[in-house]
N, C-alpha and C positions, 0 to 999 in steps of 0.2 A: 708772578710766581717764580721762585728760584728753581732752576734746573740743576745747577751746580753750586752747592753750598760752599765748597772749598774755594772756588774762585769768584763767587758772587755773580755768576752768569744767570741772567733772567731769561725766561721763555722768549720774550720779544727780541732779545739779542740773538738767541739761537735761530729764531725764524728769520731775522734780518740776514744772518750769515748764510742761511739756506737760500734765501731769495737772491743773495749776491753770488750764488754759485757753489757754495760748500756742498759736498756730496758724501762726506764722511765725518765722523766725530772729530778726527784729528784736524780736519780743515776748519771745523767750527771753533775748536780751541785756538787755532792760529788766528782766525778772524777776530777773536776776542782777546788777543794778546795774552793767552793763558796756556797752561799745560795741565794735562790730567794728573790728578793726585791720587784720590782713592778710587776713581773710575766708576763710582755708583751712578753717575749721571749719564754714562754712555748709553745705557738701555733706553733712557728717555729721549736722548738725542736721536737714536736710531728710529724710535717711534715717530718723532717729528719729521725726520727725513722720509720715512715711508709714507706718512700722511701727505707730504708735499708731492711725492711721486704719484700717489693715487689721484690727487686732485688734478695734476697735470695730465694724467692718463685719461681721466673722465672729461677734461676740458677738450682734449684732442678728438674725442668721439663725436 
């Protein structure tokens, strides 16, 4: 599934960037060699980042 249609960034690429240490949408764009254009995808990127934080928090318990 595409997260960013403007840059053709797929969900798996976002998740890979997060797994590699990205903690903000700007870092995800950088990891994907892209730049935000319309920024509609930023909310979905933030959701994926929060999902990752939650899973790490539960894993630590």
